[in-house]
C-alpha positions as CSV (number, residue, x, y, z in Angstrom):
1,M,107.1,60.2,-128.0
2,K,104.1,58.5,-129.6
3,Q,101.9,56.6,-127.1
4,F,100.4,53.2,-128.2
5,T,97.2,52.0,-126.9
6,R,96.5,48.4,-126.3
7,Q,94.3,48.3,-129.4
8,T,97.0,50.0,-131.5
9,R,99.7,47.7,-130.2
10,D,97.6,44.6,-130.9
11,R,96.9,45.8,-134.5
12,V,100.6,46.5,-135.1
13,L,101.5,43.1,-133.7
14,D,98.8,41.3,-135.8
15,D,99.9,42.9,-139.1
16,T,101.8,40.3,-141.1
17,P,104.0,41.3,-144.1
18,S,103.0,40.2,-147.5
19,E,105.1,37.4,-149.0
20,D,107.3,39.8,-151.0
21,M,108.1,41.8,-147.9
22,K,109.2,38.9,-145.7
23,V,112.8,39.0,-144.6
24,Q,114.9,35.9,-145.2
25,R,116.1,34.5,-141.9
26,A,119.6,33.3,-141.4
27,P,120.1,29.6,-141.4
28,F,119.8,27.8,-138.1
29,R,123.2,27.6,-136.4
30,R,124.0,24.1,-135.3
31,H,127.3,25.1,-133.8
32,E,126.4,27.2,-130.8
33,P,128.8,27.2,-127.9
34,S,127.4,26.1,-124.5
35,H,126.7,28.5,-121.7
36,Q,129.5,26.9,-119.7
37,D,132.0,27.2,-122.5
38,I,131.2,30.9,-122.9
39,E,131.3,31.5,-119.1
40,R,134.8,29.8,-119.0
41,R,136.2,31.8,-121.9
42,A,134.8,35.1,-120.5
43,Y,136.5,34.3,-117.2
44,E,139.7,33.6,-119.0
45,L,139.4,37.0,-120.7
46,Y,138.9,38.6,-117.3
47,E,142.0,36.8,-116.0
48,E,144.1,37.8,-119.0
49,R,143.7,41.5,-118.1
50,N,144.5,40.6,-114.4
51,G,141.0,41.6,-113.3
52,G,141.7,45.1,-114.4
53,A,139.3,47.6,-116.0
54,G,136.8,46.0,-118.2
55,S,133.2,44.8,-118.5
56,P,131.8,41.4,-117.7
57,L,129.2,41.9,-120.5
58,L,131.9,42.7,-123.0
59,D,133.9,39.7,-121.9
60,W,130.8,37.5,-122.4
61,I,130.2,39.0,-125.9
62,E,133.8,38.5,-126.9
63,A,133.9,35.0,-125.6
64,E,130.7,34.1,-127.4
65,R,132.0,35.6,-130.6
66,E,135.3,33.8,-130.4
67,L,133.7,30.4,-129.6
68,R,131.2,30.8,-132.4
69,L,133.8,31.6,-135.0
70,A,136.0,28.7,-133.8
71,A,133.0,26.3,-134.1
72,E,132.2,27.6,-137.6
73,D,135.8,27.3,-138.7
74,R,135.8,23.7,-137.6
75,A,132.5,23.0,-139.3
76,F,133.7,24.6,-142.5
77,A,136.9,22.5,-142.4
78,R,134.8,19.4,-142.1
79,G,132.7,20.6,-145.1
80,E,129.5,21.1,-143.1
81,V,127.0,23.7,-144.0
82,I,126.7,26.3,-141.3
């Protein structure tokens, strides 16, 4: 495994891509679910499987995905740009 020295790391971090190499960022999402909403939905997913085998992290990720999609669907229905 390649070892980076502080000097090498700083040089790598300071390098900025040229204009033609910059990656376009995704537009800012205005419809992010709240932490509490995600937590509530993740717990619902846990309860739906009766507390059986599963992962709290996967529940969280699924809850976040579901809530984001629902918010985006509502925004799209209202004609908002996401």
